[in-house]
Backbone of each chain as ProteinMPNN parsed JSONL, in Angstrom:
{"seq_chain_A": "MLKIHFFASLRERTGHATLTDTGPLPCSAAVLWERLQTQFDAPIAQDAVMVAVNQHYTDWQHALQDGDEVAFFPPVTGG", "coords_chain_A": {"N_chain_A": [[-18.921, 14.563, -13.7], [-16.774, 14.153, -10.926], [-15.56, 11.812, -8.563], [-13.781, 12.206, -5.659], [-11.081, 11.102, -3.682], [-9.248, 11.357, -0.639], [-6.362, 10.36, 1.143], [-4.863, 9.27, 4.25], [-2.31, 11.386, 5.567], [-2.931, 13.398, 3.795], [-5.697, 13.481, 3.783], [-6.152, 14.564, 6.263], [-4.824, 17.041, 6.01], [-6.217, 18.288, 3.919], [-8.703, 18.333, 4.968], [-10.769, 16.773, 4.143], [-12.278, 13.59, 3.443], [-13.561, 12.647, 1.225], [-14.591, 14.227, -1.849], [-16.82, 15.809, -4.184], [-16.553, 16.751, -7.54], [-17.69, 19.087, -9.869], [-16.776, 20.517, -11.969], [-15.564, 21.838, -15.229], [-14.973, 19.37, -17.784], [-13.099, 17.448, -20.271], [-10.319, 17.575, -17.955], [-6.964, 18.055, -16.757], [-5.323, 16.14, -14.152], [-3.718, 17.849, -12.734], [-4.933, 20.373, -13.155], [-7.372, 19.915, -11.92], [-6.45, 19.619, -9.289], [-5.589, 22.238, -8.711], [-8.057, 23.507, -8.865], [-9.327, 22.432, -6.69], [-8.138, 23.614, -4.531], [-9.429, 25.737, -3.234], [-11.166, 24.506, -1.584], [-9.675, 23.368, 0.34], [-8.248, 23.348, 3.658], [-5.924, 24.822, 3.83], [-3.575, 26.075, 1.348], [-2.106, 23.489, -0.689], [0.796, 22.126, -2.011], [1.662, 20.341, -5.09], [3.823, 18.727, -4.712], [5.171, 15.663, -3.643], [2.7, 14.466, -3.678], [0.687, 11.799, -4.652], [-1.079, 10.441, -7.467], [-4.006, 8.681, -8.358], [-6.154, 7.23, -10.749], [-9.26, 5.838, -11.161], [-8.371, 3.786, -9.555], [-5.792, 3.185, -10.448], [-2.332, 3.973, -10.701], [-1.319, 7.168, -11.946], [-0.266, 10.081, -13.887], [0.18, 13.679, -13.441], [-0.716, 14.869, -15.737], [-2.734, 13.38, -16.762], [-5.786, 13.02, -18.482], [-8.859, 13.703, -17.188], [-12.049, 12.112, -17.066], [-15.654, 12.251, -17.235], [-17.2, 10.736, -14.467], [-14.959, 9.507, -13.451], [-12.986, 8.067, -10.811], [-10.991, 9.671, -8.626], [-7.979, 9.71, -6.837], [-5.99, 11.164, -4.314], [-2.935, 11.013, -2.626], [-0.359, 10.658, -0.027], [3.164, 9.595, -0.32], [3.429, 6.032, -0.272], [3.502, 3.81, 2.584], [3.55, 1.114, 3.337], [3.992, -2.398, 4.298]], "CA_chain_A": [[-18.726, 14.637, -12.258], [-15.657, 13.346, -10.434], [-15.545, 11.443, -7.148], [-12.385, 12.388, -5.256], [-10.72, 10.554, -2.371], [-7.968, 11.745, -0.038], [-5.988, 9.363, 2.139], [-3.787, 9.431, 5.238], [-2.036, 12.759, 5.988], [-3.602, 14.35, 2.884], [-7.081, 13.613, 4.243], [-6.131, 15.5, 7.395], [-4.413, 18.376, 5.564], [-7.269, 18.897, 3.099], [-9.932, 18.423, 5.746], [-11.813, 15.986, 3.457], [-12.029, 12.195, 3.033], [-14.043, 12.587, -0.163], [-15.228, 15.422, -2.403], [-17.363, 15.654, -5.531], [-16.217, 17.918, -8.366], [-18.588, 19.198, -11.021], [-16.164, 21.498, -12.869], [-15.479, 21.444, -16.638], [-14.198, 18.177, -18.153], [-11.977, 16.855, -19.544], [-9.248, 18.435, -17.455], [-5.869, 17.23, -16.232], [-5.312, 15.991, -12.698], [-3.094, 19.065, -12.199], [-5.949, 21.432, -13.156], [-8.313, 19.578, -10.844], [-5.789, 19.911, -8.005], [-5.673, 23.689, -8.515], [-9.473, 23.84, -8.663], [-9.742, 21.971, -5.363], [-7.445, 24.349, -3.472], [-10.358, 26.606, -2.489], [-11.903, 23.697, -0.606], [-8.742, 22.863, 1.345], [-8.075, 24.215, 4.821], [-4.805, 25.708, 3.46], [-3.033, 25.619, 0.055], [-1.213, 22.321, -0.634], [1.534, 21.955, -3.27], [1.604, 19.005, -5.683], [5.012, 17.955, -4.33], [4.953, 14.506, -2.768], [1.322, 13.976, -3.763], [0.542, 10.782, -5.696], [-2.406, 10.483, -8.096], [-4.534, 7.455, -8.965], [-7.459, 7.389, -11.398], [-9.938, 4.541, -11.216], [-7.559, 2.857, -8.764], [-4.501, 2.918, -11.082], [-1.431, 5.12, -10.647], [-1.188, 7.927, -13.176], [0.518, 11.296, -13.674], [-0.609, 14.909, -13.295], [-1.261, 15.288, -17.041], [-3.813, 12.469, -17.143], [-7.052, 13.708, -18.78], [-9.954, 13.115, -16.408], [-13.329, 12.011, -17.77], [-16.849, 12.179, -16.384], [-17.389, 9.465, -13.77], [-13.7, 8.973, -12.92], [-12.671, 8.09, -9.383], [-9.637, 10.236, -8.515], [-7.461, 9.656, -5.459], [-4.731, 11.86, -4.02], [-2.404, 10.506, -1.356], [1.087, 10.831, 0.158], [3.922, 8.371, -0.62], [2.906, 4.878, 0.479], [4.431, 3.373, 3.64], [3.141, -0.207, 3.829], [4.983, -3.459, 4.405]], "C_chain_A": [[-17.597, 13.699, -11.846], [-15.853, 13.049, -8.952], [-14.086, 11.429, -6.704], [-12.166, 11.844, -3.842], [-9.364, 11.117, -1.932], [-7.638, 10.73, 1.058], [-4.888, 9.878, 3.064], [-3.564, 10.915, 5.576], [-2.702, 13.773, 5.055], [-5.076, 14.524, 3.245], [-7.141, 14.636, 5.381], [-5.779, 16.917, 6.938], [-5.501, 19.067, 4.741], [-8.539, 19.121, 3.906], [-11.077, 17.629, 5.131], [-11.359, 14.536, 3.247], [-12.451, 12.022, 1.577], [-14.618, 13.951, -0.548], [-15.85, 15.035, -3.746], [-17.045, 16.926, -6.299], [-17.116, 17.922, -9.593], [-18.077, 20.249, -12.008], [-16.062, 20.963, -14.293], [-14.539, 20.261, -16.879], [-14.141, 18.068, -19.675], [-11.031, 17.92, -19.029], [-8.16, 17.524, -16.92], [-6.005, 17.126, -14.714], [-4.705, 17.235, -12.048], [-4.092, 20.218, -12.126], [-6.985, 21.173, -12.062], [-7.724, 19.948, -9.489], [-5.852, 21.406, -7.697], [-7.1, 24.123, -8.185], [-9.929, 23.49, -7.241], [-9.175, 22.816, -4.229], [-8.405, 25.189, -2.625], [-11.124, 25.833, -1.422], [-10.997, 23.101, 0.463], [-8.65, 23.862, 2.495], [-6.965, 25.236, 4.567], [-4.245, 25.196, 2.144], [-2.052, 24.456, 0.246], [-0.556, 22.156, -2.0], [1.42, 20.515, -3.765], [2.744, 18.107, -5.207], [4.627, 16.832, -3.377], [3.486, 14.102, -2.667], [1.263, 12.974, -4.908], [-0.9, 10.788, -6.19], [-2.777, 9.108, -8.624], [-5.891, 7.781, -9.572], [-8.041, 6.006, -11.622], [-9.039, 3.434, -10.657], [-6.293, 2.381, -9.476], [-3.641, 4.175, -10.965], [-1.406, 5.836, -11.99], [-0.375, 9.191, -12.889], [-0.404, 12.522, -13.696], [-1.231, 15.368, -14.616], [-2.426, 14.421, -17.503], [-5.126, 13.243, -17.339], [-8.217, 12.993, -18.089], [-11.264, 13.183, -17.185], [-14.47, 11.93, -16.762], [-16.966, 10.781, -15.758], [-16.111, 8.877, -13.185], [-13.655, 9.052, -11.393], [-11.214, 8.535, -9.261], [-9.198, 10.159, -7.059], [-6.137, 10.396, -5.372], [-4.226, 11.346, -2.673], [-0.9, 10.729, -1.262], [1.824, 9.552, -0.241], [3.503, 7.224, 0.298], [3.962, 4.369, 1.461], [4.026, 2.012, 4.209], [4.311, -1.16, 3.98], [5.691, -3.477, 5.742]], "O_chain_A": [[-17.484, 12.587, -12.36], [-16.26, 13.919, -8.182], [-13.256, 10.734, -7.29], [-12.959, 12.093, -2.934], [-8.463, 11.323, -2.745], [-8.517, 10.296, 1.802], [-4.111, 10.771, 2.724], [-4.529, 11.63, 5.844], [-3.007, 14.889, 5.476], [-5.642, 15.597, 3.037], [-8.054, 15.458, 5.451], [-6.365, 17.887, 7.42], [-5.69, 20.278, 4.847], [-9.351, 19.986, 3.578], [-12.228, 17.784, 5.539], [-10.201, 14.284, 2.915], [-11.783, 11.34, 0.799], [-15.067, 14.719, 0.302], [-15.448, 14.05, -4.365], [-17.235, 18.034, -5.797], [-17.282, 16.905, -10.266], [-18.851, 20.804, -12.787], [-16.411, 19.813, -14.562], [-13.471, 20.156, -16.275], [-15.057, 18.554, -20.337], [-10.944, 19.018, -19.579], [-8.406, 16.347, -16.657], [-6.705, 17.916, -14.08], [-5.113, 17.635, -10.958], [-4.103, 20.964, -11.147], [-7.418, 22.094, -11.369], [-8.41, 20.52, -8.642], [-6.132, 21.799, -6.565], [-7.321, 24.99, -7.339], [-10.793, 24.154, -6.668], [-9.662, 22.752, -3.1], [-8.202, 25.33, -1.419], [-11.661, 26.416, -0.48], [-11.463, 22.42, 1.377], [-8.932, 25.049, 2.336], [-7.047, 26.375, 5.028], [-4.406, 24.017, 1.829], [-1.275, 24.432, 1.201], [-1.238, 22.057, -3.019], [1.13, 19.596, -2.999], [2.652, 16.882, -5.286], [3.86, 17.028, -2.434], [3.074, 13.472, -1.693], [1.733, 13.259, -6.01], [-1.825, 11.097, -5.438], [-1.962, 8.443, -9.264], [-6.683, 8.517, -8.983], [-7.399, 5.125, -12.194], [-8.958, 2.328, -11.193], [-5.769, 1.312, -9.162], [-4.135, 5.294, -11.106], [-1.463, 5.201, -13.043], [0.145, 9.36, -11.786], [-1.606, 12.41, -13.939], [-2.168, 16.167, -14.615], [-3.037, 14.706, -18.533], [-5.529, 14.023, -16.475], [-8.512, 11.833, -18.375], [-11.554, 14.167, -17.866], [-14.272, 11.587, -15.596], [-16.843, 9.772, -16.451], [-16.161, 7.858, -12.495], [-14.204, 9.966, -10.778], [-10.31, 7.851, -9.739], [-9.959, 10.505, -6.156], [-5.278, 10.268, -6.244], [-4.982, 11.254, -1.706], [-0.236, 10.959, -2.273], [1.186, 8.527, -0.478], [3.255, 7.422, 1.488], [5.161, 4.48, 1.208], [4.142, 1.778, 5.412], [5.47, -0.778, 3.813], [6.556, -4.323, 5.971]]}, "seq_chain_B": "MVTLHEQDFDPWALIQAHQNTLRGYGAMASFVGSMRDFNEGDTVTAMHLEHYPGMTQAQLEEIVQDGMQRWSLLGCRVAHRVGDITPEQPIVLTACWSAHRKEAFEACRYLMEALKSRAPFWKREQLIDGTQRWVEKNTPGY", "coords_chain_B": {"N_chain_B": [[-1.855, -15.842, -4.329], [-3.627, -13.394, -2.525], [-4.254, -11.672, 0.461], [-5.984, -9.469, 2.738], [-5.889, -8.473, 6.147], [-7.828, -7.77, 8.926], [-7.463, -8.436, 11.508], [-5.001, -9.827, 13.807], [-2.753, -12.068, 12.2], [-1.523, -15.395, 11.355], [1.402, -15.907, 9.904], [2.846, -18.231, 9.369], [1.002, -20.284, 9.364], [-0.46, -19.526, 7.13], [1.449, -19.856, 5.128], [1.865, -22.638, 5.273], [-0.716, -23.579, 4.65], [-0.993, -22.624, 2.034], [1.085, -23.928, 0.769], [0.151, -26.513, 0.893], [-1.575, -26.616, -1.218], [-0.042, -26.819, -3.433], [2.107, -28.463, -5.884], [5.16, -30.134, -6.807], [7.166, -28.421, -5.973], [10.463, -27.33, -4.962], [11.617, -25.451, -3.493], [11.055, -22.821, -1.185], [10.768, -19.461, -0.411], [10.458, -16.986, 2.066], [9.258, -13.887, 3.453], [8.687, -12.147, 6.408], [7.382, -9.307, 7.769], [7.367, -7.465, 10.737], [5.815, -5.432, 13.311], [7.762, -2.827, 14.662], [8.849, -1.654, 17.937], [9.974, 0.785, 17.997], [10.974, 3.81, 16.331], [12.788, 6.131, 14.47], [14.152, 6.962, 16.76], [12.207, 7.114, 18.715], [9.912, 5.67, 21.09], [7.455, 3.486, 20.047], [4.13, 2.73, 20.555], [1.855, 1.677, 19.377], [0.159, 1.186, 16.234], [-1.574, 2.437, 13.353], [-2.819, 1.091, 10.401], [-3.653, 2.364, 7.461], [-5.497, 1.994, 4.368], [-6.244, 1.859, 0.801], [-9.094, 0.739, -0.068], [-9.863, -1.776, -2.459], [-8.106, -0.609, -4.533], [-5.796, -1.376, -3.205], [-5.915, -4.226, -3.036], [-5.948, -4.767, -5.807], [-3.466, -3.716, -6.651], [-1.683, -5.349, -5.214], [-2.279, -7.838, -6.32], [-1.489, -7.36, -8.934], [1.262, -7.014, -8.58], [1.97, -9.599, -7.758], [1.322, -10.973, -10.135], [3.212, -9.801, -11.846], [5.571, -10.835, -10.714], [5.159, -13.572, -11.141], [5.328, -13.646, -13.888], [7.91, -12.833, -14.346], [9.652, -14.632, -13.099], [10.126, -18.201, -12.939], [7.733, -19.571, -11.304], [5.934, -21.536, -8.886], [3.997, -20.804, -7.17], [2.631, -18.035, -5.235], [2.306, -16.25, -2.153], [0.772, -13.647, -0.552], [0.2, -11.566, 2.186], [-1.302, -8.986, 4.177], [-1.569, -6.789, 6.927], [-4.253, -4.63, 8.027], [-5.633, -1.754, 9.73], [-5.69, -1.475, 13.367], [-2.675, -2.075, 15.11], [-0.185, -3.779, 17.073], [3.139, -3.783, 18.65], [5.391, -6.347, 17.548], [3.444, -7.845, 16.258], [2.734, -9.477, 13.132], [3.035, -7.664, 10.068], [3.254, -7.978, 7.323], [3.405, -10.549, 4.845], [5.354, -12.167, 2.425], [5.666, -14.792, 0.173], [7.205, -17.246, -1.868], [7.133, -19.963, -4.141], [9.117, -22.346, -5.849], [10.825, -24.501, -8.255], [13.553, -24.546, -7.864], [15.992, -22.85, -5.716], [16.856, -20.256, -6.551], [14.89, -18.793, -8.046], [12.803, -18.601, -6.168], [13.995, -17.154, -4.021], [14.736, -14.709, -5.304], [12.294, -13.764, -6.364], [10.736, -13.469, -4.08], [11.987, -11.368, -2.743], [11.614, -9.391, -4.655], [8.771, -9.152, -4.684], [8.335, -8.11, -2.14], [9.743, -5.634, -2.145], [8.441, -4.322, -4.249], [5.871, -4.183, -3.241], [6.318, -2.464, -1.083], [6.818, -0.041, -2.41], [4.626, 0.4, -4.075], [2.058, -0.504, -3.164], [-0.936, 0.806, -1.84], [-0.76, 1.643, 1.19], [-0.733, 3.203, 4.405], [1.072, 4.216, 7.284], [0.309, 5.118, 10.605], [1.75, 6.219, 13.472], [1.542, 5.6, 16.988], [2.871, 7.259, 19.65], [4.855, 6.907, 22.689], [4.387, 9.084, 24.306], [1.799, 9.693, 23.826], [1.178, 11.137, 21.563], [0.455, 11.228, 17.984], [1.714, 10.31, 14.743], [2.206, 10.442, 11.181], [3.936, 8.039, 9.259], [6.361, 9.048, 7.055], [7.955, 8.108, 4.962], [9.186, 5.01, 3.582], [11.893, 2.97, 4.825], [14.927, 2.431, 2.936], [15.266, -0.621, 1.042], [17.461, -1.806, -0.017]], "CA_chain_B": [[-3.023, -15.51, -3.503], [-3.437, -12.145, -1.788], [-5.322, -11.401, 1.437], [-5.825, -8.391, 3.719], [-6.354, -8.98, 7.438], [-8.164, -6.729, 9.904], [-7.031, -8.943, 12.811], [-3.703, -10.494, 13.809], [-2.751, -13.305, 11.405], [-0.395, -16.292, 11.563], [2.003, -16.086, 8.577], [3.33, -19.614, 9.177], [-0.173, -21.083, 8.994], [-0.817, -19.184, 5.745], [2.452, -20.508, 4.274], [1.59, -24.085, 5.228], [-1.982, -23.807, 3.931], [-0.805, -22.415, 0.596], [1.951, -25.0, 0.263], [-0.67, -27.724, 0.764], [-2.306, -26.577, -2.495], [0.938, -26.84, -4.524], [2.851, -29.698, -6.178], [6.345, -30.001, -7.64], [8.097, -27.396, -5.485], [11.671, -27.76, -4.284], [12.114, -24.306, -2.737], [10.117, -21.783, -0.76], [11.406, -18.356, 0.305], [9.414, -16.132, 2.637], [9.632, -12.724, 4.258], [7.645, -11.669, 7.32], [7.702, -8.03, 8.401], [6.572, -7.262, 11.953], [5.864, -4.056, 13.807], [8.809, -2.473, 15.634], [8.392, -0.776, 19.021], [10.76, 2.027, 17.95], [11.18, 4.401, 15.008], [13.398, 7.457, 14.513], [14.564, 7.301, 18.112], [11.078, 7.202, 19.641], [9.2, 4.442, 21.417], [6.146, 3.428, 19.389], [3.328, 1.785, 21.337], [0.818, 1.079, 18.536], [0.166, 1.76, 14.885], [-2.782, 2.215, 12.542], [-2.506, 0.897, 8.987], [-4.742, 2.765, 6.564], [-5.269, 1.584, 2.979], [-7.224, 2.302, -0.2], [-9.789, -0.511, -0.413], [-10.013, -1.953, -3.903], [-6.816, -0.402, -5.19], [-4.783, -2.166, -2.501], [-6.004, -5.61, -3.513], [-5.578, -4.795, -7.229], [-2.019, -3.512, -6.757], [-0.986, -6.538, -4.719], [-2.448, -8.912, -7.309], [-0.658, -7.004, -10.087], [2.649, -7.297, -8.194], [2.123, -11.066, -7.829], [1.347, -11.348, -11.554], [4.526, -9.38, -12.357], [6.546, -11.81, -10.228], [4.914, -14.87, -11.812], [5.787, -13.536, -15.278], [9.351, -12.578, -14.393], [10.364, -15.829, -12.666], [9.38, -19.455, -13.076], [7.244, -19.835, -9.946], [4.801, -22.467, -8.76], [2.953, -20.137, -6.395], [2.988, -16.894, -4.387], [1.337, -15.944, -1.103], [0.98, -12.318, 0.017], [-0.806, -11.162, 3.183], [-0.953, -7.695, 4.777], [-2.501, -6.296, 7.945], [-4.792, -3.274, 8.017], [-6.254, -1.418, 11.016], [-4.851, -1.202, 14.543], [-1.674, -3.134, 15.26], [0.716, -3.552, 18.209], [4.478, -4.298, 18.389], [5.65, -7.778, 17.329], [2.463, -8.484, 15.366], [3.143, -9.424, 11.73], [2.391, -6.688, 9.185], [3.255, -8.414, 5.93], [4.021, -11.818, 4.439], [5.49, -12.522, 1.011], [6.266, -16.125, 0.052], [7.225, -17.736, -3.257], [7.539, -21.363, -4.316], [9.67, -22.656, -7.17], [11.506, -25.798, -8.285], [14.904, -24.348, -7.333], [16.011, -21.728, -4.779], [17.129, -18.946, -7.162], [13.642, -18.097, -8.397], [12.035, -18.291, -4.949], [14.687, -16.072, -3.309], [14.678, -13.439, -6.036], [10.906, -13.305, -6.502], [10.247, -13.057, -2.755], [12.542, -10.03, -2.525], [10.934, -8.488, -5.589], [7.392, -8.898, -4.221], [8.365, -7.257, -0.945], [10.156, -4.263, -2.491], [7.381, -3.737, -5.073], [4.77, -3.863, -2.314], [6.718, -1.277, -0.313], [6.8, 1.188, -3.197], [3.411, 0.565, -4.888], [0.763, -0.827, -2.537], [-1.392, 2.003, -1.107], [-0.92, 1.554, 2.646], [-0.072, 4.294, 5.146], [1.204, 3.912, 8.718], [0.257, 6.212, 11.588], [2.308, 5.693, 14.715], [1.174, 6.154, 18.291], [4.101, 7.299, 20.442], [4.679, 6.643, 24.126], [3.88, 10.295, 24.97], [0.381, 9.858, 23.49], [0.987, 11.818, 20.28], [0.419, 10.377, 16.794], [2.347, 10.904, 13.559], [2.244, 9.617, 9.983], [5.243, 7.671, 8.722], [6.401, 9.797, 5.79], [8.545, 7.308, 3.884], [9.755, 3.734, 4.0], [13.349, 2.862, 4.794], [15.367, 1.713, 1.73], [15.41, -2.059, 1.253], [18.732, -2.287, -0.574]], "C_chain_B": [[-2.689, -14.303, -2.617], [-4.59, -11.977, -0.793], [-4.956, -10.208, 2.324], [-6.486, -8.841, 5.013], [-6.627, -7.827, 8.409], [-7.772, -7.142, 11.326], [-5.651, -9.579, 12.654], [-3.779, -11.795, 12.997], [-1.47, -14.092, 11.651], [0.255, -16.575, 10.214], [2.418, -17.524, 8.309], [2.166, -20.527, 8.791], [-0.586, -20.798, 7.551], [0.151, -19.844, 4.764], [2.124, -21.996, 4.131], [0.327, -24.377, 4.42], [-1.791, -23.636, 2.432], [0.066, -23.521, 0.009], [1.161, -26.29, 0.054], [-1.429, -27.77, -0.558], [-1.361, -26.773, -3.689], [1.567, -28.226, -4.696], [4.117, -29.321, -6.944], [7.352, -28.973, -7.167], [9.326, -28.047, -4.837], [12.234, -26.661, -3.419], [10.968, -23.384, -2.365], [10.932, -20.727, -0.032], [10.308, -17.453, 0.825], [10.029, -14.954, 3.371], [8.434, -12.36, 5.126], [8.132, -10.38, 7.954], [6.782, -7.829, 9.593], [6.741, -5.838, 12.459], [6.978, -3.888, 14.839], [8.212, -1.609, 16.752], [9.244, 0.491, 19.09], [10.803, 2.518, 16.506], [11.722, 5.809, 15.191], [13.68, 7.906, 15.939], [13.44, 7.387, 19.126], [10.481, 5.82, 19.905], [7.795, 4.507, 20.825], [5.321, 2.353, 20.091], [2.265, 1.087, 20.508], [0.872, 1.768, 17.176], [-1.191, 1.498, 14.232], [-2.356, 2.135, 11.082], [-3.736, 1.227, 8.159], [-4.456, 2.23, 5.153], [-6.399, 2.089, 2.102], [-7.95, 1.046, -0.683], [-10.006, -0.613, -1.927], [-8.685, -1.799, -4.6], [-5.724, -1.232, -4.522], [-4.752, -3.593, -3.027], [-5.518, -5.708, -4.958], [-4.07, -4.631, -7.41], [-1.254, -4.746, -6.312], [-1.103, -7.682, -5.727], [-1.609, -8.639, -8.557], [0.822, -7.305, -9.802], [2.917, -8.804, -8.249], [2.19, -11.524, -9.283], [2.676, -10.966, -12.196], [5.592, -10.408, -11.971], [6.406, -13.147, -10.939], [5.403, -14.838, -13.263], [7.302, -13.46, -15.359], [10.168, -13.81, -14.008], [9.48, -17.05, -12.874], [8.96, -19.905, -11.674], [6.075, -20.81, -9.973], [3.673, -21.839, -7.947], [3.514, -18.968, -5.612], [1.896, -16.717, -3.341], [1.701, -14.592, -0.5], [-0.152, -12.033, 1.006], [-0.346, -9.855, 3.818], [-2.026, -7.323, 5.791], [-3.039, -4.928, 7.558], [-5.388, -3.02, 9.406], [-5.248, -1.223, 12.131], [-3.945, -2.387, 14.843], [-0.736, -2.769, 16.406], [2.068, -4.211, 17.932], [4.55, -5.829, 18.416], [4.591, -8.468, 16.472], [2.973, -8.41, 13.929], [2.34, -8.382, 10.957], [2.219, -7.282, 7.801], [3.928, -9.774, 5.789], [4.153, -11.825, 2.925], [6.184, -13.885, 0.972], [6.148, -16.593, -1.39], [7.749, -19.166, -3.283], [8.049, -21.563, -5.743], [10.347, -24.024, -7.096], [12.877, -25.692, -7.633], [14.972, -23.009, -6.582], [16.146, -20.359, -5.436], [15.843, -18.151, -7.404], [12.868, -17.687, -7.142], [12.659, -17.125, -4.184], [14.464, -14.725, -4.011], [13.253, -12.891, -6.109], [10.356, -12.808, -5.167], [10.729, -11.643, -2.447], [11.835, -8.999, -3.402], [9.521, -8.144, -5.088], [7.396, -7.916, -3.054], [8.721, -5.812, -1.302], [9.09, -3.574, -3.359], [6.196, -3.327, -4.202], [5.068, -2.578, -1.55], [6.554, 0.016, -1.111], [5.475, 1.432, -3.911], [2.083, 0.345, -4.156], [0.299, 0.336, -1.65], [-1.802, 1.727, 0.346], [-0.216, 2.762, 3.264], [-0.084, 3.966, 6.63], [1.105, 5.183, 9.547], [0.686, 5.647, 12.941], [1.72, 6.401, 15.927], [2.424, 6.1, 19.158], [3.795, 7.184, 21.932], [4.143, 7.872, 24.867], [2.422, 10.601, 24.594], [0.138, 10.558, 22.164], [0.983, 10.792, 19.13], [1.136, 11.087, 15.652], [2.285, 9.904, 12.401], [3.689, 9.275, 9.65], [5.314, 8.257, 7.316], [7.041, 9.037, 4.651], [9.096, 6.016, 4.464], [11.272, 3.787, 3.977], [13.755, 2.091, 3.535], [15.594, 0.234, 2.026], [16.735, -2.611, 0.756], [19.89, -1.454, -0.044]], "O_chain_B": [[-1.604, -14.217, -2.042], [-5.757, -12.122, -1.158], [-3.786, -9.969, 2.62], [-7.519, -9.51, 4.988], [-5.746, -7.009, 8.674], [-7.748, -6.314, 12.235], [-5.188, -9.837, 11.543], [-4.759, -12.534, 13.097], [-0.462, -13.54, 12.094], [-0.259, -17.387, 9.445], [2.355, -17.993, 7.173], [2.332, -21.44, 7.982], [-1.008, -21.702, 6.83], [-0.256, -20.329, 3.708], [2.107, -22.541, 3.027], [0.299, -25.302, 3.609], [-2.348, -24.398, 1.641], [-0.177, -23.993, -1.102], [1.464, -27.069, -0.849], [-1.879, -28.836, -0.978], [-1.818, -26.881, -4.827], [1.559, -29.046, -3.778], [4.146, -28.31, -7.647], [8.305, -28.674, -7.886], [9.256, -29.132, -4.26], [13.204, -26.873, -2.691], [10.029, -23.194, -3.138], [11.705, -21.053, 0.868], [9.338, -17.177, 0.12], [11.164, -15.015, 3.844], [7.306, -12.276, 4.64], [9.177, -10.36, 8.605], [5.567, -7.999, 9.486], [7.681, -5.134, 12.088], [7.12, -4.691, 15.761], [7.209, -0.924, 16.552], [9.246, 1.189, 20.103], [10.681, 1.727, 15.572], [11.183, 6.591, 15.975], [13.478, 9.068, 16.29], [13.689, 7.704, 20.29], [10.539, 4.927, 19.059], [7.046, 5.454, 21.067], [5.754, 1.207, 20.21], [1.807, 0.009, 20.886], [1.538, 2.788, 16.998], [-1.858, 0.5, 14.507], [-1.628, 2.995, 10.587], [-4.72, 0.487, 8.147], [-3.296, 2.037, 4.789], [-7.375, 2.665, 2.582], [-7.481, 0.366, -1.596], [-10.302, 0.387, -2.581], [-8.182, -2.751, -5.197], [-4.826, -1.736, -5.198], [-3.701, -4.105, -3.414], [-4.765, -6.62, -5.301], [-3.464, -5.324, -8.227], [-0.285, -5.145, -6.957], [-0.137, -8.409, -5.961], [-1.079, -9.567, -9.168], [1.542, -7.79, -10.675], [3.965, -9.234, -8.729], [3.018, -12.367, -9.63], [3.212, -11.724, -13.004], [6.413, -10.804, -12.798], [7.4, -13.78, -11.296], [5.836, -15.855, -13.804], [7.911, -13.953, -16.309], [11.263, -14.012, -14.534], [8.257, -16.947, -12.971], [9.733, -20.537, -10.954], [5.333, -20.894, -10.952], [2.528, -22.285, -8.022], [4.715, -18.903, -5.35], [0.723, -16.991, -3.594], [2.809, -14.411, 0.005], [-1.324, -12.239, 0.691], [0.853, -9.631, 3.983], [-3.221, -7.51, 5.557], [-2.379, -4.162, 6.857], [-5.62, -3.96, 10.166], [-4.099, -0.855, 11.888], [-4.376, -3.54, 14.835], [-0.517, -1.59, 16.681], [2.157, -5.098, 17.082], [3.868, -6.496, 19.195], [4.824, -9.581, 16.001], [3.574, -7.41, 13.536], [1.135, -8.232, 11.157], [1.174, -7.118, 7.172], [4.875, -10.104, 6.502], [3.194, -11.529, 2.213], [7.178, -14.099, 1.666], [5.134, -16.371, -2.051], [8.673, -19.528, -2.553], [7.495, -21.028, -6.704], [10.437, -24.63, -6.028], [13.32, -26.609, -6.941], [14.124, -22.139, -6.78], [15.598, -19.384, -4.922], [15.733, -16.989, -7.013], [12.347, -16.576, -7.058], [11.953, -16.215, -3.749], [14.059, -13.742, -3.391], [13.035, -11.692, -5.936], [9.598, -11.839, -5.127], [9.966, -10.817, -1.947], [11.504, -7.898, -2.962], [9.132, -6.977, -5.074], [6.567, -7.008, -2.988], [8.081, -4.877, -0.822], [8.863, -2.373, -3.216], [5.599, -2.269, -4.398], [4.202, -1.719, -1.387], [6.192, 1.051, -0.55], [5.21, 2.562, -4.321], [1.081, 0.965, -4.513], [1.058, 0.801, -0.8], [-2.98, 1.599, 0.682], [0.762, 3.275, 2.721], [-1.088, 3.505, 7.174], [1.733, 6.195, 9.235], [0.067, 4.726, 13.475], [1.442, 7.6, 15.911], [2.979, 5.024, 19.382], [2.656, 7.34, 22.373], [3.522, 7.74, 25.922], [1.876, 11.632, 24.987], [-0.994, 10.577, 21.68], [1.439, 9.659, 19.282], [1.163, 12.317, 15.596], [2.307, 8.691, 12.606], [4.569, 10.13, 9.749], [4.444, 8.001, 6.483], [6.717, 9.282, 3.489], [9.425, 5.926, 5.647], [11.867, 4.546, 3.212], [13.028, 1.198, 3.101], [16.052, -0.13, 3.11], [17.097, -3.746, 1.066], [21.042, -1.704, -0.397]]}, "name": "protein", "num_of_chains": 2, "seq": "MLKIHFFASLRERTGHATLTDTGPLPCSAAVLWERLQTQFDAPIAQDAVMVAVNQHYTDWQHALQDGDEVAFFPPVTGGMVTLHEQDFDPWALIQAHQNTLRGYGAMASFVGSMRDFNEGDTVTAMHLEHYPGMTQAQLEEIVQDGMQRWSLLGCRVAHRVGDITPEQPIVLTACWSAHRKEAFEACRYLMEALKSRAPFWKREQLIDGTQRWVEKNTPGY"}
C-alpha cells in the first residue's frame, strides 16, 4: 500500500490532498502516476511535476515499495 | 540551526541569538528575503506559504550540512516562514559565520540559492482584486 500526497496547485488540480493506492508493487513512480489518472478531476501530464519518496527527491523510474510515502508537487517557490 | 515559523519572526534577533552561541568568528554574512507587494505587474496584498512538513525541515538541514562541508564555517542559521504572510514581513533568513569573509559570503549565497531550488515551499498570492494564484517559478538568483 502506498500513501500519496499532493501539494499546492497539484492538490487543487487532482482534487486530492492525499490518496491511498493498493495497486501492484513494485512499480515505478511513472506507472503509479498513470494509475492515479482515473482519480484525478482531469488528466495531468508528468511535465513540471516533481516526485519525492519517503521525503527525498527521486525520479520517475524509482521503484516504489509497500509502505512508501509518495509525494507529487509542482516546482518549489520558497525563499 | 533551522527553524520554521508560523508567525512573523525577527531575523536580526535570530542572528544575534545564534551568534551568542558561537566563538572564534571574524565574519558573518546574512540574507533576509521579505514579501513584496507586487509581482508580474500586479499588486499583491497577502500570500500563503504552503510546505511539506517533515521534508521541508530535512531538506533545509541537508542544505546546511552541504554548506558546512563545502566551506569552513563556524555556524549557519536558516529560518523560513510558513502560513499567511503580508508585505514587508520577512520570509527567509540565511546566515553564515566563518573566520574570514570569503567563506561566509559564498556559503550564505549557496544556502539561499539551494533553498530556492530544493526546499518544498509553495507561494499562493492574494491579489488586490481578490483573486488568488500560485507562483509558478522563482526568479533566477544569478
